[in-house]
Structure formats: C-alpha cells, structure tokens
N, C-alpha and C positions, 0 to 999 in steps of 0.2 A: 833795725836793728840800732841800737841809741849808741851816738859817733862823741870821741874826746879829741878837742883838735885845740895843737898847742901850736903856738904862734912865736917865735922868740923874736923881735924885731930890732934891731943893733940900732945905736944912735938916735933913737926914740924917746924924747925927756917924757915927762910927767905931766907939761902943759899938753904940749901935741897930743900926747894920749887924754885927756881930760878933757880938750877940743873937741876930736875925732869922736869921741864918748858919745857927745851933748850933741852935735852934728848928726852918728846916726839914730839916737833917740828922739832928735825931730823929724827923723823924715816922716816921709807921710804914707810908707808902707811897714814901720815899727810898731807896735812890732811883731818882728817875722814867723813866717809860718813855719812851724818845725824847733824853735827855739826853747831852749831848755835852762841856761844858765850861762852865766859868765862870770870870768874874776878876770883882774889884773894887777899885776904887782912890777916892781922896780926890779931888772934886773942887773949884771951887770955890765954895762955900758948899755942900756938901750931898757925895754920893756917887755915882756911876758906876758900872754894872753891865753887864756883858759876858756874853752867854750866844750858846753855841752850841748849836742843837736841830735835833733828824734832820726835823724839817714843825713849818709853825705848828699845827696840829693837836694835833700832841705836846706844844709850850709849850702852848697854849689847855687841854686837859684840866690841865698841872699847875697854872696858874693860878689854876684853879677848885677844886681841893684847898688852894693855895698863899695867898689871898685874908687868911681870916679869920689868917692867922699875918700876913702883913702889915700888916691892919689893927690889929690888937692889938699888933705894936711902932711903933705911930704913924705908920706911913710916908704917903705925902700918896698919894693916887690920883695918878699920870701916866699918860699912853697912851707907852705902849714905841714904840721907833722898829723896826720888824723890815724885814730885808733879804733878798734870799736870797743864801746864798751860792756862790763858784763855783769854790774850794777850798778841803778840809776835811781839813789835815794832822796828827795828833796824834802828838807824839811829836817 
C-alpha cells in the first residue's frame, strides 16, 4: 500500500534543503525503487518535506541509503510521520 511521508525539519534552511536534494539525485541509486513523488516547502523555523512511496519497505530501504547524505548535510534526526495513502493520483 502506498504511503505518505511527512518530515518537519526544524532549523533546516532552503540552501541546506536544495544541496541535500541535489546530493540525493546525484547518488548512483537514484531514482529509488518505490519512489512516487516529492515536495519541499519552507515551514515555521525550518523545512517541510512530503513524499509519496509505494510502501513502507521501499521508504525504509531508501532511508538506509540516504541517511549518510542527511547526516553530512547537517539535518536533524527526526521521526517522519507516515500515513497510508487512500488515493494516489499522478498528473
């Protein structure tokens, strides 16, 4: 079942987010299996990320690969909020 992943990143700047995004997309394993879509936006005091994934397992496998990039980028360790998606419409 598809999932929605919401991550609120306190203290993260637009510049940090954009650099991290570029590093993820430069990784040899990108695009990640099970990835559907991504959006990022400024939030109160940080940055908000919303992703769609085909499953919790796909997201978990990606997080294992992406964690070092987040750490190198100075991102805080936060627990994502994960919800089962009822409808996923693309395009």
